[in-house]
MIDOSE-1310 file (N, C-alpha, C; in nm, 2 decimals, decimal comma, always signed):
residues 248
xxxx	-1,09/+2,75/+0,54/-1,08/+2,65/+0,43/-0,94/+2,66/+0,37; -0,88/+2,54/+0,35/-0,74/+2,54/+0,30/-0,72/+2,43/+0,19; -0,63/+2,45/+0,10/-0,60/+2,36/+0,00/-0,45/+2,33/+0,00; -0,41/+2,20/-0,02/-0,27/+2,17/-0,02/-0,21/+2,15/-0,16
xxxx	-0,09/+2,19/-0,17/-0,01/+2,16/-0,30/+0,12/+2,10/-0,26; +0,16/+1,99/-0,32/+0,28/+1,93/-0,29/+0,38/+1,94/-0,41; +0,50/+1,98/-0,39/+0,60/+1,99/-0,50/+0,72/+1,92/-0,46; +0,77/+1,84/-0,56/+0,89/+1,75/-0,53/+0,99/+1,77/-0,64
xxxx	+1,12/+1,78/-0,60/+1,23/+1,79/-0,70/+1,34/+1,69/-0,66; +1,40/+1,62/-0,76/+1,52/+1,54/-0,74/+1,63/+1,58/-0,83; +1,74/+1,61/-0,78/+1,86/+1,66/-0,86/+1,96/+1,54/-0,86; +2,03/+1,53/-0,97/+2,15/+1,44/-0,98/+2,27/+1,53/-0,98
xxxx	+2,37/+1,49/-0,89/+2,50/+1,56/-0,88/+2,60/+1,47/-0,94; +2,69/+1,52/-1,03/+2,79/+1,43/-1,09/+2,93/+1,48/-1,06; +3,02/+1,38/-1,05/+3,16/+1,42/-1,04/+3,23/+1,39/-1,17; +3,17/+1,33/-1,26/+3,22/+1,31/-1,40/+3,10/+1,29/-1,49
xxxx	+3,13/+1,26/-1,61/+3,02/+1,25/-1,71/+2,94/+1,12/-1,69; +2,99/+1,02/-1,61/+2,93/+0,89/-1,60/+2,91/+0,84/-1,46; +2,95/+0,92/-1,36/+2,94/+0,87/-1,22/+2,85/+0,96/-1,14; +2,75/+0,91/-1,08/+2,66/+0,98/-1,00/+2,71/+0,97/-0,85
xxxx	+2,72/+1,09/-0,79/+2,77/+1,09/-0,65/+2,66/+1,10/-0,55; +2,55/+1,17/-0,59/+2,44/+1,19/-0,50/+2,31/+1,23/-0,57; +2,20/+1,20/-0,51/+2,07/+1,24/-0,55/+2,01/+1,32/-0,44; +1,97/+1,45/-0,47/+1,91/+1,54/-0,37/+1,76/+1,54/-0,39
xxxx	+1,69/+1,52/-0,28/+1,54/+1,52/-0,29/+1,49/+1,63/-0,21; +1,40/+1,71/-0,26/+1,34/+1,82/-0,19/+1,19/+1,81/-0,21; +1,12/+1,82/-0,10/+0,97/+1,81/-0,10/+0,91/+1,93/-0,02; +0,82/+2,00/-0,08/+0,75/+2,11/-0,02/+0,60/+2,10/-0,02
xxxx	+0,54/+2,12/+0,10/+0,39/+2,12/+0,11/+0,35/+2,26/+0,13; +0,26/+2,31/+0,04/+0,20/+2,44/+0,05/+0,05/+2,43/+0,09; +0,01/+2,53/+0,17/-0,13/+2,54/+0,21/-0,19/+2,68/+0,17; -0,30/+2,67/+0,10/-0,36/+2,80/+0,06/-0,45/+2,85/+0,17
xxxx	-0,43/+2,98/+0,20/-0,52/+3,05/+0,30/-0,62/+3,13/+0,22; -0,75/+3,10/+0,23/-0,84/+3,18/+0,15/-0,88/+3,31/+0,22; -0,87/+3,32/+0,35/-0,90/+3,44/+0,42/-0,79/+3,47/+0,52; -0,67/+3,51/+0,48/-0,56/+3,54/+0,57/-0,58/+3,66/+0,65
xxxx	-0,67/+3,76/+0,61/-0,69/+3,88/+0,69/-0,57/+3,98/+0,66; -0,57/+4,08/+0,74/-0,46/+4,19/+0,73/-0,34/+4,14/+0,80; -0,23/+4,13/+0,73/-0,11/+4,08/+0,78/-0,01/+4,20/+0,80; +0,10/+4,17/+0,87/+0,20/+4,27/+0,89/+0,27/+4,30/+0,76
xxxx	+0,32/+4,42/+0,74/+0,38/+4,46/+0,62/+0,53/+4,43/+0,61; +0,56/+4,32/+0,55/+0,70/+4,27/+0,54/+0,74/+4,27/+0,39; +0,84/+4,34/+0,35/+0,88/+4,33/+0,21/+0,92/+4,19/+0,16; +0,88/+4,15/+0,04/+0,91/+4,02/-0,01/+1,06/+4,01/-0,04
xxxx	+1,11/+3,88/-0,04/+1,25/+3,86/-0,07/+1,27/+3,85/-0,22; +1,16/+3,83/-0,29/+1,16/+3,82/-0,44/+1,02/+3,87/-0,49; +1,02/+3,95/-0,59/+0,90/+3,99/-0,65/+0,92/+4,02/-0,80; +0,85/+3,95/-0,88/+0,87/+3,96/-1,02/+0,75/+3,90/-1,10
xxxx	+0,73/+3,93/-1,22/+0,62/+3,88/-1,30/+0,66/+3,74/-1,35; +0,57/+3,64/-1,35/+0,60/+3,51/-1,39/+0,49/+3,47/-1,49; +0,50/+3,36/-1,56/+0,41/+3,32/-1,66/+0,28/+3,25/-1,60; +0,30/+3,17/-1,50/+0,19/+3,09/-1,44/+0,20/+3,08/-1,29
xxxx	+0,10/+3,04/-1,23/+0,10/+3,02/-1,08/+0,19/+2,91/-1,04; +0,20/+2,80/-1,12/+0,29/+2,69/-1,10/+0,43/+2,74/-1,09; +0,47/+2,83/-1,18/+0,61/+2,89/-1,18/+0,63/+2,96/-1,05; +0,54/+3,03/-1,00/+0,55/+3,10/-0,87/+0,57/+2,99/-0,76
xxxx	+0,49/+2,89/-0,76/+0,51/+2,78/-0,66/+0,65/+2,72/-0,67; +0,70/+2,70/-0,79/+0,83/+2,64/-0,81/+0,94/+2,73/-0,76; +0,92/+2,86/-0,78/+1,02/+2,95/-0,73/+1,03/+2,95/-0,57; +0,92/+2,94/-0,51/+0,92/+2,93/-0,36/+0,98/+2,79/-0,32
xxxx	+0,94/+2,69/-0,39/+0,99/+2,55/-0,36/+1,15/+2,55/-0,37; +1,20/+2,62/-0,47/+1,35/+2,62/-0,49/+1,42/+2,73/-0,40; +1,35/+2,81/-0,34/+1,41/+2,92/-0,25/+1,41/+2,87/-0,11; +1,52/+2,83/-0,05/+1,52/+2,78/+0,09/+1,45/+2,86/+0,19
xxxx	+1,46/+2,99/+0,18/+1,41/+3,08/+0,28/+1,26/+3,12/+0,26; +1,20/+3,07/+0,15/+1,06/+3,11/+0,13/+0,97/+3,04/+0,22; +0,88/+3,11/+0,29/+0,78/+3,06/+0,38/+0,64/+3,09/+0,34; +0,62/+3,18/+0,25/+0,49/+3,21/+0,19/+0,50/+3,28/+0,06
xxxx	+0,39/+3,28/-0,02/+0,40/+3,35/-0,15/+0,26/+3,41/-0,17; +0,26/+3,51/-0,26/+0,14/+3,57/-0,31/+0,15/+3,58/-0,46; +0,05/+3,53/-0,53/+0,04/+3,53/-0,68/-0,08/+3,61/-0,72; -0,06/+3,71/-0,81/-0,17/+3,79/-0,86/-0,21/+3,73/-0,99
xxxx	-0,34/+3,69/-1,00/-0,38/+3,62/-1,12/-0,41/+3,72/-1,24; -0,41/+3,85/-1,21/-0,43/+3,95/-1,31/-0,30/+4,00/-1,37; -0,21/+4,04/-1,28/-0,08/+4,10/-1,32/+0,03/+3,99/-1,33; +0,00/+3,87/-1,28/+0,10/+3,76/-1,28/+0,22/+3,79/-1,20
xxxx	+0,20/+3,88/-1,10/+0,31/+3,91/-1,01/+0,33/+3,80/-0,90; +0,45/+3,76/-0,88/+0,48/+3,65/-0,78/+0,57/+3,72/-0,68; +0,53/+3,71/-0,55/+0,61/+3,76/-0,44/+0,63/+3,65/-0,34; +0,76/+3,63/-0,30/+0,80/+3,53/-0,21/+0,84/+3,60/-0,08
xxxx	+0,80/+3,54/+0,04/+0,83/+3,60/+0,17/+0,90/+3,51/+0,26; +0,99/+3,56/+0,34/+1,07/+3,48/+0,44/+0,98/+3,44/+0,55; +0,88/+3,51/+0,58/+0,79/+3,48/+0,69/+0,65/+3,45/+0,64; +0,55/+3,44/+0,73/+0,41/+3,42/+0,70/+0,34/+3,55/+0,67
xxxx	+0,41/+3,66/+0,68/+0,34/+3,79/+0,66/+0,38/+3,84/+0,52; +0,29/+3,93/+0,47/+0,31/+3,99/+0,34/+0,31/+4,14/+0,34; +0,35/+4,20/+0,23/+0,37/+4,34/+0,22/+0,24/+4,42/+0,22; +0,14/+4,36/+0,15/+0,01/+4,43/+0,14/-0,11/+4,34/+0,17
xxxx	-0,22/+4,40/+0,19/-0,34/+4,32/+0,22/-0,38/+4,23/+0,10; -0,42/+4,11/+0,12/-0,45/+4,02/+0,01/-0,58/+4,06/-0,05; -0,58/+4,07/-0,19/-0,70/+4,11/-0,26/-0,77/+3,99/-0,32; -0,89/+4,01/-0,38/-0,96/+3,91/-0,44/-0,89/+3,84/-0,56
xxxx	-0,80/+3,92/-0,62/-0,73/+3,87/-0,74/-0,60/+3,80/-0,70; -0,57/+3,79/-0,57/-0,44/+3,73/-0,53/-0,46/+3,59/-0,46; -0,36/+3,51/-0,48/-0,36/+3,38/-0,42/-0,25/+3,37/-0,31; -0,28/+3,34/-0,19/-0,18/+3,34/-0,08/-0,16/+3,20/-0,03
xxxx	-0,03/+3,15/-0,04/+0,00/+3,02/+0,01/+0,11/+3,03/+0,12; +0,10/+2,94/+0,22/+0,20/+2,93/+0,32/+0,27/+2,79/+0,30; +0,40/+2,79/+0,34/+0,47/+2,66/+0,33/+0,45/+2,59/+0,47; +0,39/+2,48/+0,46/+0,36/+2,40/+0,58/+0,49/+2,32/+0,62
xxxx	+0,56/+2,27/+0,52/+0,67/+2,18/+0,54/+0,76/+2,18/+0,42; +0,89/+2,18/+0,45/+0,99/+2,17/+0,34/+1,10/+2,08/+0,39; +1,11/+1,97/+0,31/+1,21/+1,86/+0,35/+1,31/+1,85/+0,24; +1,44/+1,84/+0,29/+1,55/+1,82/+0,19/+1,64/+1,70/+0,24
xxxx	+1,66/+1,61/+0,15/+1,75/+1,49/+0,18/+1,86/+1,50/+0,08; +1,98/+1,53/+0,13/+2,10/+1,55/+0,05/+2,14/+1,43/-0,03; +2,12/+1,31/+0,02/+2,16/+1,19/-0,06/+2,04/+1,10/-0,05; +1,95/+1,10/-0,15/+1,83/+1,02/-0,14/+1,85/+0,87/-0,14
xxxx	+1,96/+0,83/-0,21/+1,99/+0,69/-0,21/+2,02/+0,63/-0,07; +2,11/+0,71/+0,00/+2,14/+0,67/+0,13/+2,02/+0,68/+0,23; +1,94/+0,78/+0,20/+1,82/+0,80/+0,29/+1,72/+0,68/+0,27; +1,69/+0,65/+0,14/+1,60/+0,54/+0,12/+1,65/+0,41/+0,16
xxxx	+1,78/+0,38/+0,15/+1,84/+0,26/+0,19/+1,83/+0,25/+0,34; +1,84/+0,36/+0,42/+1,82/+0,36/+0,56/+1,68/+0,33/+0,60; +1,58/+0,39/+0,52/+1,44/+0,37/+0,55/+1,41/+0,22/+0,53; +1,47/+0,16/+0,43/+1,45/+0,02/+0,40/+1,50/-0,08/+0,50
xxxx	+1,63/-0,06/+0,54/+1,70/-0,16/+0,61/+1,70/-0,13/+0,76; +1,69/-0,01/+0,81/+1,69/+0,02/+0,95/+1,56/-0,03/+1,02; +1,58/-0,11/+1,13/+1,47/-0,17/+1,20/+1,38/-0,26/+1,12; +1,44/-0,31/+1,01/+1,37/-0,41/+0,93/+1,46/-0,52/+0,90
xxxx	+1,48/-0,61/+0,99/+1,57/-0,73/+0,98/+1,55/-0,80/+0,85; +1,66/-0,82/+0,77/+1,65/-0,91/+0,65/+1,62/-0,83/+0,52; +1,57/-0,71/+0,54/+1,54/-0,63/+0,42/+1,67/-0,57/+0,35; +1,67/-0,57/+0,22/+1,78/-0,51/+0,14/+1,73/-0,41/+0,04
xxxx	+1,80/-0,30/+0,02/+1,76/-0,21/-0,08/+1,84/-0,22/-0,20; +1,78/-0,24/-0,32/+1,84/-0,25/-0,45/+1,82/-0,12/-0,52; +1,92/-0,03/-0,53/+1,91/+0,10/-0,59/+1,88/+0,10/-0,74; +1,93/+0,00/-0,81/+1,91/+0,00/-0,95/+1,77/-0,02/-0,99
xxxx	+1,69/-0,08/-0,91/+1,54/-0,10/-0,94/+1,46/-0,02/-0,84; +1,52/+0,03/-0,73/+1,46/+0,10/-0,62/+1,35/+0,01/-0,56; +1,40/-0,11/-0,51/+1,31/-0,20/-0,45/+1,37/-0,24/-0,31; +1,28/-0,24/-0,21/+1,32/-0,29/-0,08/+1,26/-0,43/-0,06
xxxx	+1,34/-0,53/-0,04/+1,29/-0,67/-0,05/+1,36/-0,75/+0,06; +1,30/-0,87/+0,09/+1,35/-0,97/+0,18/+1,32/-1,11/+0,13; +1,42/-1,19/+0,12/+1,40/-1,33/+0,09/+1,39/-1,42/+0,21; +1,29/-1,50/+0,23/+1,27/-1,58/+0,35/+1,24/-1,72/+0,30
xxxx	+1,32/-1,82/+0,35/+1,31/-1,96/+0,31/+1,23/-2,04/+0,40; +1,17/-1,98/+0,51/+1,08/-2,06/+0,59/+0,95/-2,10/+0,52; +0,91/-2,23/+0,53/+0,79/-2,28/+0,46/+0,66/-2,22/+0,51; +0,59/-2,16/+0,41/+0,46/-2,10/+0,45/+0,35/-2,12/+0,34
xxxx	+0,23/-2,13/+0,39/+0,12/-2,13/+0,29/+0,10/-1,99/+0,24; +0,02/-1,97/+0,14/+0,00/-1,84/+0,07/-0,04/-1,74/+0,17; -0,15/-1,76/+0,25/-0,20/-1,67/+0,35/-0,10/-1,64/+0,46; -0,02/-1,74/+0,50/+0,08/-1,72/+0,60/+0,19/-1,63/+0,55
xxxx	+0,23/-1,65/+0,42/+0,33/-1,56/+0,36/+0,28/-1,42/+0,35; +0,16/-1,40/+0,32/+0,10/-1,26/+0,31/+0,11/-1,20/+0,45; +0,07/-1,27/+0,55/+0,07/-1,22/+0,69/+0,21/-1,19/+0,73; +0,31/-1,28/+0,70/+0,45/-1,26/+0,73/+0,50/-1,13/+0,68
xxxx	+0,48/-1,11/+0,55/+0,53/-0,98/+0,49/+0,45/-0,86/+0,55; +0,33/-0,88/+0,58/+0,25/-0,77/+0,63/+0,29/-0,73/+0,77; +0,35/-0,82/+0,85/+0,40/-0,79/+0,98/+0,51/-0,68/+0,98; +0,58/-0,67/+0,87/+0,69/-0,57/+0,86/+0,64/-0,45/+0,78
xxxx	+0,51/-0,44/+0,75/+0,46/-0,33/+0,67/+0,48/-0,35/+0,53; +0,50/-0,48/+0,48/+0,52/-0,50/+0,34/+0,41/-0,59/+0,28; +0,44/-0,65/+0,17/+0,36/-0,74/+0,10/+0,45/-0,83/+0,01; +0,39/-0,94/-0,04/+0,47/-1,02/-0,13/+0,52/-0,94/-0,25
xxxx	+0,64/-0,97/-0,30/+0,70/-0,90/-0,40/+0,61/-0,89/-0,52; +0,58/-0,77/-0,57/+0,49/-0,74/-0,68/+0,56/-0,71/-0,80; +0,57/-0,80/-0,90/+0,64/-0,78/-1,02/+0,54/-0,72/-1,13; +0,54/-0,59/-1,13/+0,45/-0,52/-1,22/+0,52/-0,43/-1,32
xxxx	+0,65/-0,45/-1,34/+0,73/-0,39/-1,44/+0,84/-0,48/-1,49; +0,88/-0,46/-1,61/+0,99/-0,54/-1,67/+1,12/-0,53/-1,60; +1,14/-0,41/-1,54/+1,27/-0,39/-1,46/+1,27/-0,48/-1,34; +1,15/-0,49/-1,28/+1,14/-0,58/-1,16/+1,16/-0,73/-1,20
xxxx	+1,11/-0,76/-1,31/+1,13/-0,90/-1,36/+1,28/-0,93/-1,39; +1,34/-0,83/-1,45/+1,49/-0,85/-1,47/+1,56/-0,86/-1,34; +1,51/-0,79/-1,24/+1,58/-0,79/-1,11/+1,57/-0,93/-1,05; +1,45/-0,99/-1,05/+1,44/-1,13/-0,99/+1,51/-1,23/-1,07
xxxx	+1,53/-1,21/-1,20/+1,60/-1,30/-1,28/+1,75/-1,31/-1,24; +1,80/-1,20/-1,18/+1,94/-1,19/-1,13/+1,95/-1,24/-0,99; +1,84/-1,27/-0,92/+1,85/-1,31/-0,78/+1,91/-1,45/-0,77; +1,99/-1,48/-0,67/+2,05/-1,61/-0,65/+1,96/-1,69/-0,55
xxxx	+1,85/-1,74/-0,59/+1,76/-1,81/-0,50/+1,82/-1,95/-0,47; +1,81/-1,99/-0,34/+1,88/-2,11/-0,30/+1,77/-2,21/-0,25; +1,80/-2,34/-0,27/+1,71/-2,44/-0,21/+1,75/-2,46/-0,06; +1,67/-2,41/+0,03/+1,70/-2,41/+0,17/+1,58/-2,46/+0,24
xxxx	+1,60/-2,54/+0,35/+1,49/-2,59/+0,43/+1,39/-2,66/+0,35; +1,44/-2,74/+0,25/+1,35/-2,82/+0,16/+1,27/-2,73/+0,07; +1,30/-2,60/+0,06/+1,23/-2,51/-0,02/+1,29/-2,49/-0,16; +1,21/-2,51/-0,26/+1,26/-2,49/-0,40/+1,19/-2,38/-0,48
xxxx	+1,08/-2,33/-0,41/+1,00/-2,22/-0,48/+0,98/-2,11/-0,37; +0,97/-1,99/-0,43/+0,95/-1,87/-0,34/+0,83/-1,79/-0,39; +0,74/-1,77/-0,30/+0,61/-1,70/-0,34/+0,64/-1,55/-0,37; +0,56/-1,50/-0,47/+0,56/-1,36/-0,50/+0,41/-1,32/-0,51
xxxx	+0,38/-1,19/-0,52/+0,24/-1,15/-0,52/+0,17/-1,19/-0,65; +0,04/-1,22/-0,64/-0,04/-1,26/-0,75/-0,13/-1,38/-0,72; -0,26/-1,37/-0,74/-0,35/-1,48/-0,71/-0,46/-1,48/-0,82; -0,49/-1,61/-0,85/-0,60/-1,63/-0,96/-0,73/-1,66/-0,89
xxxx	-0,83/-1,58/-0,92/-0,97/-1,60/-0,87/-1,06/-1,59/-0,99; -1,14/-1,69/-1,01/-1,23/-1,70/-1,13/-1,15/-1,68/-1,26; -1,04/-1,74/-1,27/-0,95/-1,74/-1,39/-0,89/-1,60/-1,42; -0,90/-1,51/-1,32/-0,84/-1,38/-1,34/-0,73/-1,36/-1,24
xxxx	-0,61/-1,32/-1,29/-0,49/-1,30/-1,20/-0,49/-1,15/-1,15; -0,48/-1,13/-1,02/-0,47/-1,00/-0,96/-0,36/-1,00/-0,86; -0,31/-0,87/-0,84/-0,22/-0,85/-0,73/-0,30/-0,83/-0,60; -0,23/-0,83/-0,49/-0,30/-0,81/-0,36/-0,36/-0,67/-0,34
xxxx	-0,32/-0,57/-0,43/-0,38/-0,44/-0,43/-0,50/-0,43/-0,52; -0,54/-0,55/-0,57/-0,66/-0,56/-0,65/-0,64/-0,52/-0,80; -0,52/-0,48/-0,83/-0,49/-0,45/-0,97/-0,46/-0,57/-1,05; -0,50/-0,57/-1,18/-0,48/-0,68/-1,27/-0,33/-0,71/-1,30
xxxx	-0,30/-0,84/-1,30/-0,16/-0,87/-1,35/-0,17/-0,87/-1,51; -0,10/-0,77/-1,56/-0,11/-0,75/-1,71/+0,00/-0,81/-1,79; +0,11/-0,83/-1,72/+0,22/-0,90/-1,79/+0,27/-1,02/-1,72; +0,28/-1,13/-1,78/+0,32/-1,26/-1,72/+0,46/-1,30/-1,77
xxxx	+0,54/-1,36/-1,68/+0,67/-1,40/-1,72/+0,69/-1,55/-1,68; +0,60/-1,63/-1,74/+0,60/-1,78/-1,71/+0,73/-1,85/-1,76; +0,77/-1,95/-1,69/+0,88/-2,03/-1,74/+0,82/-2,11/-1,85; +0,90/-2,14/-1,96/+0,85/-2,22/-2,07/+0,77/-2,34/-2,03
xxxx	+0,65/-2,36/-2,08/+0,56/-2,47/-2,04/+0,47/-2,44/-1,93; +0,49/-2,33/-1,85/+0,40/-2,30/-1,75/+0,30/-2,20/-1,80; +0,18/-2,19/-1,73/+0,14/-2,27/-1,61/+0,08/-2,40/-1,65; +0,11/-2,50/-1,57/+0,05/-2,63/-1,60/-0,01/-2,70/-1,48
xxxx	+0,02/-2,65/-1,36/-0,03/-2,72/-1,24/-0,16/-2,68/-1,19; -0,22/-2,58/-1,25/-0,35/-2,54/-1,20/-0,35/-2,46/-1,07; -0,23/-2,42/-1,04/-0,21/-2,34/-0,91/-0,27/-2,20/-0,92; -0,31/-2,15/-0,81/-0,38/-2,02/-0,80/-0,29/-1,91/-0,75
xxxx	-0,16/-1,94/-0,73/-0,07/-1,83/-0,68/+0,06/-1,85/-0,77; +0,15/-1,76/-0,75/+0,27/-1,75/-0,83/+0,40/-1,77/-0,75; +0,49/-1,84/-0,80/+0,62/-1,87/-0,73/+0,74/-1,86/-0,83; +0,85/-1,84/-0,77/+0,98/-1,84/-0,85/+1,05/-1,97/-0,81
xxxx	+1,07/-2,06/-0,91/+1,14/-2,19/-0,88/+1,29/-2,17/-0,89; +1,36/-2,23/-0,79/+1,51/-2,23/-0,79/+1,55/-2,29/-0,92; +1,64/-2,23/-1,00/+1,70/-2,28/-1,12/+1,62/-2,24/-1,24; +1,51/-2,17/-1,23/+1,43/-2,12/-1,34/+1,46/-1,98/-1,38
xxxx	+1,57/-1,92/-1,32/+1,61/-1,79/-1,36/+1,50/-1,68/-1,34; +1,43/-1,69/-1,24/+1,33/-1,58/-1,21/+1,20/-1,59/-1,29; +1,19/-1,69/-1,37/+1,06/-1,71/-1,45/+0,95/-1,77/-1,35; +0,83/-1,75/-1,39/+0,72/-1,78/-1,30/+0,67/-1,92/-1,31
xxxx	+0,62/-1,97/-1,20/+0,56/-2,10/-1,19/+0,43/-2,09/-1,11; +0,32/-2,15/-1,16/+0,19/-2,15/-1,09/+0,20/-2,25/-0,98; +0,17/-2,21/-0,85/+0,18/-2,30/-0,74/+0,05/-2,29/-0,66; +0,04/-2,39/-0,58/-0,08/-2,40/-0,49/-0,08/-2,31/-0,37
xxxx	-0,19/-2,26/-0,33/-0,20/-2,17/-0,22/-0,18/-2,25/-0,09; -0,21/-2,38/-0,09/-0,20/-2,46/+0,03/-0,07/-2,54/+0,04; +0,02/-2,51/-0,05/+0,15/-2,58/-0,04/+0,25/-2,49/+0,03; +0,35/-2,55/+0,09/+0,45/-2,48/+0,17/+0,57/-2,44/+0,09
xxxx	+0,59/-2,30/+0,08/+0,70/-2,25/+0,00/+0,76/-2,13/+0,07; +0,88/-2,09/+0,03/+0,94/-1,97/+0,08/+0,87/-1,85/+0,02; +0,92/-1,73/+0,05/+0,85/-1,61/+0,00/+0,95/-1,50/-0,02; +0,92/-1,40/-0,10/+1,00/-1,28/-0,11/+0,90/-1,16/-0,08
xxxx	+0,94/-1,09/+0,02/+0,86/-0,97/+0,07/+0,91/-0,84/+0,00; +0,83/-0,74/+0,00/+0,86/-0,61/-0,05/+0,80/-0,50/+0,03; +0,87/-0,40/+0,06/+0,82/-0,29/+0,14/+0,82/-0,16/+0,05; +0,71/-0,10/+0,04/+0,70/+0,03/-0,04/+0,75/+0,14/+0,05
xxxx	+0,86/+0,21/+0,00/+0,92/+0,31/+0,07/+0,86/+0,45/+0,04; +0,81/+0,52/+0,14/+0,75/+0,65/+0,13/+0,85/+0,75/+0,18; +0,88/+0,85/+0,09/+0,98/+0,95/+0,12/+0,90/+1,08/+0,16; +0,92/+1,12/+0,29/+0,85/+1,24/+0,34/+0,95/+1,33/+0,40
């Protein structure tokens, strides 16, 4: 039987007081071994008393050569090992974890941008909001727009934070292919607005006077500076897709 622990760290590196040059992302997956048995006797690379088990986990996470750890819940002794073997037989008072995977990305912004844009035609990564999006002006019904975004592993743009709303207010939406509105995520069923992930839409950013049309979906009208308009699901509109980027 095994239990997993995931630890993630992001560092900011600066060349001056106001300019960020890089973001470093480090992710470590630990697996607890309940019955490791008798292991070879290998001296630890680090052994010291710590305050908590989490502190021991963090030390292994931040030590590049750490491949396993032993934490004694009585003495609070933390031992880090370069291999999967330990110095002494594991006792009932000790917790033994192995590192399953340790991932380091030296520049997380460049890495996420690559995840967003590589092999995803039309997608753009905006680092200020950390959103991967695509604007498409081809006319589609609501369900067609959902399927279109889903084909690339995405969904209609989900505006669930004020930062995202500020982001769309700065978008330069164009009237193309007779399109003057662009679909985003959100649908009204039984007078309740929900996103496609079934979560409630808690904050609305309607254009002054909206909603007035009785529409059951949401669109951004060209010239309305990113404010919302209720639109019909059976009307043809453009759409804005969003991909959720998973860092592994």
